C-alpha positions as CSV (number, residue, x, y, z in Angstrom):
1,M,-34.9,7.2,3.7
2,P,-33.0,4.8,5.9
3,N,-29.4,6.4,7.6
4,D,-26.2,4.9,7.3
5,G,-26.3,2.8,10.6
6,E,-26.2,-0.4,11.5
7,G,-29.4,-1.4,9.3
8,G,-29.0,1.5,6.9
9,T,-28.6,2.3,3.4
10,V,-24.9,0.8,2.0
11,P,-22.3,3.1,1.2
12,P,-20.2,2.6,-1.9
13,S,-17.2,2.2,0.3
14,H,-18.4,-0.4,3.1
15,R,-19.9,-2.4,0.1
16,Q,-16.2,-2.3,-1.9
17,A,-14.9,-2.9,1.7
18,T,-16.8,-6.4,2.0
19,I,-16.3,-7.4,-1.7
20,D,-12.4,-6.6,-1.0
21,R,-12.4,-9.3,2.1
22,L,-14.6,-12.0,0.2
23,M,-11.6,-11.5,-2.8
24,E,-9.0,-12.2,-0.2
25,H,-10.8,-14.9,1.3
26,F,-11.2,-17.0,-1.8
27,A,-7.8,-16.2,-2.9
28,N,-6.5,-18.0,0.5
29,D,-8.9,-20.8,-0.5
30,A,-11.4,-20.0,2.3
31,L,-14.1,-19.9,-0.4
32,E,-14.9,-22.4,-3.2
33,V,-16.0,-20.7,-6.5
34,E,-19.2,-21.4,-6.2
35,E,-19.1,-19.7,-2.7
36,F,-17.4,-16.8,-3.6
37,E,-19.9,-16.6,-6.7
38,R,-23.1,-16.6,-4.5
39,R,-21.7,-14.4,-1.7
40,L,-20.4,-12.1,-4.3
41,D,-24.2,-11.7,-6.0
42,R,-25.8,-10.8,-2.6
43,A,-22.9,-8.2,-1.6
44,H,-24.1,-6.6,-4.8
45,A,-27.5,-6.8,-3.9
46,A,-27.6,-6.1,-0.2
47,S,-29.3,-2.9,1.1
48,T,-27.7,-2.6,4.3
49,S,-25.1,-2.8,6.4
50,D,-26.1,-5.9,8.7
51,E,-26.3,-8.2,5.2
52,L,-22.7,-7.3,4.5
53,K,-21.5,-8.1,7.7
54,A,-23.2,-11.3,7.3
55,L,-21.6,-12.6,4.3
56,L,-18.4,-12.3,6.6
57,A,-19.3,-13.7,9.5
58,D,-18.1,-17.2,9.5
59,L,-14.7,-16.4,7.9
60,P,-11.3,-16.9,9.7
61,G,-10.3,-13.8,11.2
62,A,-13.8,-12.0,10.6
63,T,-14.5,-8.9,12.5
64,N,-17.3,-6.5,12.0
65,L,-17.0,-3.9,9.5
66,P,-16.9,-0.3,9.9
67,V,-20.1,1.5,8.9
68,A,-18.3,3.6,6.5
69,R,-19.7,6.7,4.7
70,E,-19.3,8.5,1.6
71,G,-16.1,10.5,1.7
72,D,-14.5,8.9,4.6
73,P,-10.7,8.2,4.8
74,L,-9.7,4.6,4.6
75,P,-8.2,3.2,7.5
76,T,-4.6,2.4,8.4
77,E,-5.2,-1.2,7.4
78,R,-7.3,-0.7,3.9
79,R,-5.3,1.7,2.9
80,G,-1.9,-0.7,2.9
81,Y,0.8,1.9,4.0
82,S,2.2,4.1,6.7
83,V,3.8,7.8,6.5
84,A,6.6,9.1,8.9
85,S,6.7,13.1,10.0
86,E,9.2,15.2,8.1
87,S,11.8,15.5,10.7
88,Q,12.2,11.4,10.7
89,V,13.2,11.0,6.9
90,K,16.6,10.5,6.2
91,E,17.6,12.4,2.9
92,S,19.5,9.0,1.3
93,E,20.3,5.8,1.3
94,Y,22.5,3.1,-0.4
95,V,21.3,-0.6,-1.2
96,L,24.5,-2.6,-2.4
97,A,24.9,-6.0,-3.7
98,V,28.1,-7.3,-5.7
99,M,28.1,-10.8,-6.1
100,G,25.1,-11.1,-3.7
101,G,22.1,-10.4,-2.3
102,S,20.9,-7.3,-0.2
103,S,17.4,-6.2,1.1
104,R,15.3,-4.1,3.2
105,R,11.9,-5.4,4.0
106,G,9.7,-5.5,7.5
107,H,9.2,-2.2,9.4
108,W,11.9,0.2,8.2
109,R,12.5,3.4,6.9
110,P,13.1,4.5,3.4
111,A,15.2,8.1,2.7
112,R,14.0,10.3,0.5
113,K,16.0,9.0,-2.4
114,N,17.0,5.4,-2.3
115,Y,19.8,4.3,-4.7
116,A,19.6,0.5,-5.4
117,V,22.5,-0.9,-7.1
118,A,22.9,-4.7,-7.9
119,I,26.2,-6.4,-9.8
120,M,25.9,-9.7,-10.3
121,G,23.6,-9.8,-7.7
122,G,20.1,-9.6,-6.2
123,T,18.4,-6.7,-4.6
124,E,15.1,-6.8,-2.7
125,L,13.3,-3.7,-1.3
126,D,9.6,-4.8,-0.3
127,F,8.1,-1.0,1.3
128,R,5.2,-3.3,2.3
129,E,5.9,-2.5,5.6
130,A,8.2,0.4,5.4
131,V,7.5,4.0,7.0
132,L,7.6,6.0,3.8
133,P,8.6,9.8,3.7
134,P,5.8,12.0,2.9
135,G,5.2,12.8,-0.8
136,V,7.5,11.5,-3.3
137,T,10.0,8.5,-2.1
138,E,12.8,7.9,-5.2
139,V,14.1,5.1,-6.2
140,Q,17.4,4.9,-8.6
141,V,18.1,1.6,-9.7
142,W,21.3,0.4,-11.4
143,T,21.6,-3.6,-12.1
144,M,23.7,-5.3,-14.6
145,W,23.8,-8.7,-14.4
146,G,21.9,-8.9,-11.7
147,G,17.9,-8.3,-10.7
148,V,16.1,-5.8,-8.3
149,E,12.6,-6.4,-6.8
150,I,10.6,-4.0,-5.4
151,I,7.3,-4.7,-3.7
152,V,4.9,-2.0,-2.9
153,P,1.6,-1.9,-1.1
154,P,-1.9,-1.1,-2.2
155,G,-2.9,2.6,-2.3
156,V,0.4,4.0,-3.1
157,N,1.0,5.8,-5.9
158,V,3.5,4.3,-7.8
159,E,5.8,6.0,-11.0
160,S,8.0,3.7,-13.4
161,H,10.2,5.4,-15.6
162,G,13.0,2.5,-15.6
163,V,15.2,1.9,-19.1
164,A,15.9,-1.9,-20.1
165,I,19.0,-2.4,-22.1
166,L,19.1,-6.3,-23.4
167,G,17.0,-6.9,-19.8
168,G,13.7,-5.9,-18.4
169,F,12.1,-3.0,-16.6
170,D,8.6,-4.7,-15.4
171,H,6.0,-3.2,-13.4
172,A,2.7,-5.4,-12.6
173,G,0.5,-2.1,-11.6
174,T,-2.7,-2.3,-9.7
175,T,-6.2,-2.6,-11.5
176,A,-7.2,0.5,-8.9
177,S,-9.2,3.1,-11.2
178,A,-7.9,6.6,-10.1
179,P,-4.8,7.8,-7.6
180,D,-5.3,9.0,-4.6
181,P,-4.1,12.7,-5.0
182,N,-3.1,12.5,-0.8
183,A,-1.0,9.1,-0.8
184,P,2.2,9.0,-1.1
185,T,4.7,8.3,-4.7
186,I,7.0,5.8,-4.9
187,R,9.1,6.8,-8.2
188,I,11.3,4.3,-9.7
189,T,13.8,5.2,-12.4
190,G,17.0,3.9,-13.3
191,V,18.9,1.3,-15.7
192,A,18.7,-2.6,-16.1
193,L,21.5,-3.7,-18.3
194,M,21.3,-7.1,-19.3
195,A,19.3,-7.3,-15.8
196,G,16.0,-7.5,-14.7
197,V,13.9,-5.0,-12.4
198,E,10.5,-6.2,-11.4
199,I,8.0,-4.0,-9.8
200,S,4.5,-5.4,-8.0
201,V,1.9,-4.2,-5.8
202,R,1.5,-6.9,-2.9
203,R,-0.5,-6.9,0.4
204,P,1.8,-7.3,3.6
205,G,2.5,-11.6,3.4
206,E,1.2,-11.8,0.7
207,T,3.0,-14.0,-2.1
208,A,3.4,-13.3,-5.7
209,R,1.2,-16.6,-6.3
210,D,-1.7,-14.8,-4.4
211,A,-1.4,-11.6,-6.0
212,R,-1.5,-12.8,-9.3
213,R,-4.7,-14.6,-8.5
214,R,-5.9,-11.2,-6.8
215,R,-5.2,-9.0,-9.5
216,R,-7.3,-11.8,-11.5
217,L,-10.5,-11.3,-9.1
218,E,-9.9,-7.3,-9.3
219,R,-10.2,-7.6,-12.6
220,R,-13.2,-9.7,-13.2
221,E,-15.4,-7.7,-10.3
222,Q,-14.0,-4.7,-12.9
223,R,-15.7,-6.3,-15.8
224,R,-18.8,-7.4,-13.3
225,Q,-19.1,-3.6,-12.6
226,L,-18.9,-2.3,-16.1
227,R,-21.8,-4.8,-17.2
228,S,-23.7,-3.8,-14.6
229,G,-23.6,0.1,-14.7
230,E,-22.0,0.8,-11.2
């Protein structure tokens, strides 16, 4: 039986990494529909790592995928988040917007407890490049006649327990089938009074439109795997 080397048996994590990359390129218009479907079929049928690598070799920014083995942890760039040591974590932080706007984005360090307040204004908390506390990061939202947008990276567990009164508290989740018990958790609570709170999962640099398109592709791939019995 072949091993898991360059030309050996394909571990499920390596096959899935290739499929993820193909979906990213399709979402970014680097592949036409017909070519995307052709490569997706070949990814499912591939029996060696070399066959999977060939599917990505001519695509923008292509690099050789590492040969993954079952049970290997996800690398940071696929995991989608960074975690700080306990000594680097602040206990609390406030983000306030009153008749204006406030945001936290890029490389920043959220506190253990974060309070987002928006009154006739807007607040954005973008956790995609944030260095998260280990364990649970709490976000307590209070907004009236305003809005709060919360963007989280893939791989992070998200709990949403908000209440909307004449408004909305929406969570556009991911299609991931099972949460990672070792991943950090972002727990979002609070109240939206005649206001809106939107929680979405997006990759670094990904627009809201790109994220919607990616989720459609992920749902399509899930249905495909269910039909094939994977």
